[in-house]
C-alpha positions, 0 to 999 in steps of 0.5 A, a space after each residue: 500500500 502506498 502511503 499518503 505522504 508518497 502520494 502527495 510527493 508524487 503529486 507535487 512532482 507531477 505538478 512541478 513537472 507540468 508547471 515547467 512544461 507549461 512555462 516553456 510550451 504553454 503558448 504552443 499547447 494552447 494554440 494546438 488546443 485552440 486550433 483543434 476546438 475552434 472555441 475559446 471557452 472549450 480551449 480554456 477548459 481543455 488547456 486546464 484539463 491538459 495541465 492536470 493530465 500532464 501533472 498526473 501523467 508526466 512525459 517519460 524522462 527519455 522523451 527526446 522531442 517534447 513538442 512532438 510528444 505534447 502534440 500527440 498527447 494534446 490531439 489524443 485528449 482533444 479528440 477524446 474530449 470532443 467525442 465526450 461532449 458530442 456524445 453528451 450533447 446528443 444524449 441531452 438533445 434526445 432527452 430534451 426532444 423526448 420531454 418536449 414532444 412525447 410520443 402519442 403511444 406513451 402512457 400519461 404516467 410515463 410522461 409524468 415520470 419523465 417530467 418529474 425526473 426532469 424537474 429533479 435534475 433542474 432542482 439538483 442544478 439549482 442547488 449544486 451550481 453557482 447561480 449564474 451557471 444554474 440560470 444559464 443551463 435552466 434557461 437554455 435547456 428547460 426554457 428552450 432558449 438559444 445562447 443569444 436569447 439566454 445572453 440577452 436575458 442574463 445581460 451578459 455576452 454569448 461567450 460568457 453564457 457558453 462558458 457558464 453552460 460548459 462549466 455547469 454541465 461539466 460539474 453536473 456530469 461529475 456530480 452524476 458520476 459520483 452519485 452513480 458510483 456511490 
C-alpha cells in the first residue's frame, strides 16, 4: 500500500513537472488546443484539463522531442474530449426532444415520470451550481432558449453564457458520476 505522504510527493512532482512544461510550451499547447476546438471557452477548459493530465501523467524522462510528444498527447485528449461532449450533447438533445414532444403511444404516467425526473435534475442544478451557471443551463435547456436569447436575458455576452453552460454541465456530469458510483 502506498502511503499518503508518497502520494502527495508524487503529486507535487507531477505538478512541478507540468508547471515547467507549461512555462516553456504553454503558448504552443494552447494554440494546438485552440486550433483543434475552434472555441475559446472549450480551449480554456481543455488547456486546464491538459495541465492536470500532464501533472498526473508526466512525459517519460527519455522523451527526446517534447513538442512532438505534447502534440500527440494534446490531439489524443482533444479528440477524446470532443467525442465526450458530442456524445453528451446528443444524449441531452434526445432527452430534451423526448420531454418536449412525447410520443402519442406513451402512457400519461410515463410522461409524468419523465417530467418529474426532469424537474429533479433542474432542482439538483439549482442547488449544486453557482447561480449564474444554474440560470444559464435552466434557461437554455428547460426554457428552450438559444445562447443569444439566454445572453440577452442574463445581460451578459454569448461567450460568457457558453462558458457558464460548459462549466455547469461539466460539474453536473461529475456530480452524476459520483452519485452513480456511490
